[in-house]
C-alpha positions as CSV (number, residue, x, y, z in Angstrom):
1,X,-4.2,-6.1,18.9
2,X,-2.5,-9.5,19.1
3,X,-3.0,-9.4,23.2
4,X,-6.8,-8.6,22.5
5,X,-7.3,-11.6,20.1
6,X,-4.8,-14.2,21.6
7,X,-7.5,-15.8,24.0
8,X,-9.7,-16.4,21.0
9,X,-6.9,-18.3,19.1
10,X,-6.2,-20.3,22.3
11,X,-9.9,-21.6,22.7
12,X,-9.6,-23.9,19.9
13,X,-6.2,-25.0,18.4
14,X,-8.0,-25.5,14.8
15,X,-8.8,-21.8,14.7
16,X,-7.2,-19.2,12.6
17,X,-7.5,-15.4,12.6
18,X,-8.3,-14.2,9.2
19,X,-9.5,-11.5,7.0
20,X,-9.2,-8.0,8.4
21,X,-8.2,-9.4,12.0
22,X,-5.2,-10.9,10.4
23,X,-4.5,-7.8,8.6
24,X,-4.3,-5.6,11.5
25,X,-1.9,-7.9,13.2
26,X,0.5,-7.8,10.2
27,X,0.0,-4.1,9.4
28,X,-1.8,-4.3,6.0
29,X,-3.4,-1.4,4.7
30,X,-7.2,-1.5,5.3
31,X,-9.9,1.1,4.1
32,X,-11.4,3.3,6.8
33,X,-14.6,1.6,6.7
34,X,-13.1,-1.8,7.2
35,X,-10.5,-0.4,9.8
36,X,-13.4,0.6,12.0
37,X,-15.2,-2.9,12.1
38,X,-13.5,-4.4,15.0
39,X,-15.3,-7.9,14.8
40,X,-12.8,-10.7,15.0
41,X,-12.5,-13.0,12.0
42,X,-11.9,-16.7,12.7
43,X,-11.8,-19.6,10.6
44,X,-11.9,-23.2,11.0
45,X,-11.0,-26.0,8.3
46,X,-13.7,-26.5,5.7
47,X,-14.8,-29.9,7.5
48,X,-15.5,-28.3,10.7
49,X,-18.3,-25.9,11.7
50,X,-18.0,-22.1,11.7
51,X,-16.8,-20.3,14.9
52,X,-19.9,-18.9,16.7
53,X,-19.3,-16.4,19.5
54,X,-20.2,-12.6,20.2
55,X,-18.3,-10.2,18.1
56,X,-16.9,-13.0,15.9
57,X,-17.3,-13.5,12.3
58,X,-16.9,-17.4,11.7
59,X,-15.6,-18.8,8.3
60,X,-14.9,-22.3,7.0
61,X,-11.9,-22.3,4.8
62,X,-9.2,-24.6,3.5
63,X,-5.8,-23.8,3.7
64,X,-2.5,-24.8,1.6
65,X,0.6,-25.5,3.3
66,X,2.4,-22.4,4.3
67,X,-0.8,-20.2,4.4
68,X,-1.2,-20.4,8.2
69,X,1.6,-18.9,10.2
70,X,2.4,-17.9,13.8
71,X,2.8,-14.0,14.3
72,X,3.2,-12.3,17.5
73,X,2.0,-15.4,19.5
74,X,-1.2,-16.2,17.5
75,X,-2.3,-18.2,14.5
76,X,-3.3,-16.3,11.4
77,X,-3.4,-16.5,7.5
78,X,-0.1,-15.5,6.1
79,X,0.1,-12.0,4.5
80,X,-0.4,-13.4,1.0
81,X,-3.2,-15.4,2.1
82,X,-4.9,-12.7,4.2
83,X,-4.8,-10.4,1.0
84,X,-6.5,-13.1,-1.0
85,X,-9.3,-13.5,1.6
86,X,-9.8,-9.5,1.6
87,X,-10.3,-9.6,-2.2
88,X,-14.0,-10.8,-1.4
89,X,-14.6,-7.5,0.9
90,X,-12.4,-4.8,-0.8
91,X,-12.7,-2.8,-4.0
92,X,-10.0,-3.2,-6.7
93,X,-8.4,0.1,-5.6
94,X,-8.5,-0.9,-1.9
95,X,-7.2,-4.3,-2.7
96,X,-4.1,-2.9,-4.7
97,X,-3.4,-0.6,-1.7
98,X,-3.5,-3.5,0.7
99,X,-1.1,-5.3,-1.7
100,X,1.2,-2.4,-2.0
101,X,1.4,-2.3,1.8
102,X,2.4,-6.1,1.8
103,X,5.2,-5.9,-0.9
104,X,6.6,-2.3,0.3
105,X,10.3,-2.4,0.6
106,X,12.8,0.3,1.3
107,X,16.5,0.0,1.2
108,X,19.4,1.1,3.6
109,X,19.5,4.4,1.7
110,X,16.1,5.3,3.3
111,X,15.6,6.9,6.7
112,X,13.4,3.7,8.0
113,X,14.5,0.6,5.7
114,X,11.5,-1.7,5.4
115,X,11.3,-5.3,4.6
116,X,8.1,-6.5,2.8
117,X,5.9,-8.9,4.3
118,X,5.7,-10.8,1.2
119,X,6.8,-10.7,-2.3
120,X,4.5,-9.9,-5.3
121,X,5.4,-13.4,-6.4
122,X,3.9,-14.7,-3.3
123,X,0.6,-12.8,-4.2
124,X,0.6,-14.5,-7.4
125,X,1.3,-17.9,-6.0
126,X,-1.6,-17.7,-3.6
127,X,-3.8,-16.7,-6.4
128,X,-2.8,-19.5,-8.5
129,X,-3.3,-22.1,-5.8
130,X,-7.1,-21.0,-5.5
131,X,-8.5,-20.7,-8.9
132,X,-12.0,-21.1,-7.9
133,X,-12.0,-19.1,-4.6
134,X,-14.2,-16.0,-4.1
135,X,-12.8,-12.8,-5.1
136,X,-9.9,-14.4,-7.0
137,X,-10.8,-12.6,-10.3
138,X,-10.6,-9.3,-8.8
139,X,-7.5,-10.4,-7.1
140,X,-5.9,-11.4,-10.7
141,X,-7.0,-7.5,-11.8
142,X,-5.2,-6.1,-9.0
143,X,-2.2,-8.1,-9.0
144,X,-1.2,-6.2,-12.3
145,X,-1.5,-2.9,-10.4
146,X,0.6,-3.6,-7.4
147,X,3.9,-2.0,-7.2
148,X,6.8,-2.0,-4.6
149,X,7.5,1.3,-2.7
150,X,4.1,3.0,-1.8
151,X,3.9,3.8,2.0
152,X,0.2,4.6,2.3
153,X,-3.0,4.0,0.5
154,X,-3.2,7.7,-0.8
155,X,0.1,7.2,-2.6
156,X,-1.3,4.0,-4.2
157,X,-4.6,6.2,-5.0
158,X,-2.5,9.0,-6.4
159,X,-0.4,6.6,-8.8
160,X,-3.6,4.7,-10.0
161,X,-5.4,8.2,-11.0
162,X,-2.5,9.2,-12.9
163,X,-2.3,6.1,-14.8
164,X,-5.8,5.7,-15.4
165,X,-6.0,9.3,-16.8
166,X,-3.4,8.2,-19.3
167,X,-0.4,10.0,-17.7
168,X,2.8,8.3,-17.4
169,X,3.2,5.9,-14.4
170,X,5.5,7.6,-11.8
171,X,8.5,5.8,-10.2
172,X,8.6,4.8,-6.7
173,X,11.5,4.3,-4.3
174,X,13.5,7.1,-5.9
175,X,16.4,8.6,-3.7
176,X,17.6,12.2,-4.3
177,X,21.2,12.6,-3.3
178,X,23.3,15.5,-2.8
179,X,26.7,16.3,-4.5
180,X,28.9,13.9,-2.3
181,X,26.0,11.3,-3.0
182,X,24.4,11.1,0.5
183,X,20.6,10.4,0.2
184,X,18.7,13.5,1.3
185,X,15.2,13.6,-0.2
186,X,12.7,10.5,-0.7
187,X,9.8,11.5,-2.7
188,X,6.7,9.5,-2.5
189,X,6.7,9.1,-6.3
190,X,8.8,10.6,-9.2
191,X,9.3,11.2,-12.9
192,X,13.4,10.9,-12.7
193,X,13.8,11.7,-16.1
194,X,12.0,15.1,-15.9
195,X,13.5,15.5,-12.3
196,X,9.9,16.0,-10.8
197,X,9.2,14.7,-7.2
198,X,5.6,14.0,-6.1
199,X,5.0,14.4,-2.7
200,X,1.9,13.4,-0.7
201,X,0.9,15.8,2.2
202,X,-1.6,14.1,4.5
203,X,-3.3,15.3,7.5
204,X,-0.3,15.3,9.7
205,X,1.2,18.0,7.5
206,X,-1.0,20.6,8.7
207,X,1.0,21.1,11.9
208,X,3.6,24.1,12.2
209,X,6.5,21.8,12.7
210,X,5.8,19.5,9.9
211,X,5.0,22.6,7.6
212,X,8.6,23.8,8.3
213,X,9.8,20.4,7.3
214,X,7.9,20.4,4.3
215,X,9.2,23.7,3.4
216,X,12.7,22.8,4.1
217,X,12.2,19.6,2.1
218,X,11.0,21.5,-0.9
219,X,13.8,23.9,-0.7
220,X,16.4,21.0,-0.7
221,X,14.6,19.3,-3.7
222,X,14.8,22.5,-5.7
223,X,18.3,23.2,-4.8
224,X,19.0,19.7,-6.3
225,X,17.7,20.7,-9.7
226,X,14.4,19.0,-9.2
227,X,10.8,20.4,-9.0
228,X,8.5,19.3,-6.2
229,X,4.7,19.0,-6.6
230,X,2.8,18.6,-3.4
231,X,-0.5,16.8,-3.4
232,X,-3.2,17.1,-0.5
233,X,-5.9,15.0,0.2
234,X,-8.5,16.9,-1.7
235,X,-6.6,16.5,-4.7
236,X,-7.4,12.5,-4.6
237,X,-11.2,13.1,-4.1
238,X,-14.1,12.4,-6.6
239,X,-14.4,10.7,-9.9
240,X,-11.9,13.1,-11.5
241,X,-9.4,14.0,-9.0
242,X,-7.6,17.0,-9.2
243,X,-4.4,15.4,-8.9
244,X,-4.6,14.4,-12.6
245,X,-4.7,18.2,-13.6
246,X,-2.1,19.2,-11.2
247,X,0.5,16.7,-12.7
248,X,-0.8,17.2,-16.4
249,X,0.0,21.0,-15.9
250,X,3.6,20.1,-14.7
251,X,4.2,17.7,-17.5
252,X,3.2,20.1,-19.9
253,X,5.1,23.3,-18.4
254,X,8.0,25.1,-19.9
255,X,10.1,23.5,-17.1
256,X,9.2,20.1,-18.4
257,X,9.9,21.1,-21.8
258,X,13.4,22.5,-21.0
259,X,14.2,19.3,-19.1
260,X,13.3,17.2,-22.3
261,X,15.8,19.2,-24.2
262,X,18.5,18.7,-21.4
263,X,17.8,15.1,-21.5
264,X,17.3,14.6,-25.1
265,X,13.7,12.8,-24.6
């Protein structure tokens, strides 16, 4: 991606890559409808004129110190500023998913440790510096729903659906360990006090090899005294996503009642 837009960036030293273009370079989560729009977003300072070229969306923007960075050899807005600029284009849920992808972090106990592109404090800071910017009210609402630990937009949508239905908010970044303390299972979300693990099975889980890995993971989860609830993409669809009923049923099950007695909840 950076190679494709580097020439645009070099044509004018005042130009900065923004919005979905900057998000793609930083690997910030975008909804499918925007990810399919490959027009290049470029901004000049507010006292200049908008860039006008074929397949370019021009902007005039003002940047505070630290909001323009070099990444992979191109000038673009920082992850936090990119997120704020996206607020004028995305729905609140899409903006939360983008924010989750920026702040996601996994420790050394995970198979692939991850460092965040920015912290939640950075997102709060950029919102505070631009009180009158378009989309800032939506960004303030989204800030309260961003959490550290979600690896994908469906995981974010699953969490939001559960919370809006009045169910307890699941915990992210939970690590299940075997008897000697080794990390062996990493649920997408969990209710640790009830030993319930939520796993989102996306489209890539349909293959036979991935299916075998999923069955093995479920068996390992259950051998540790946990219950695994698998969620498919269809469970997240519609105004009343079925994932809510799935989780509600598990929370009301005899298994959960037994766990309540064991933990004294």
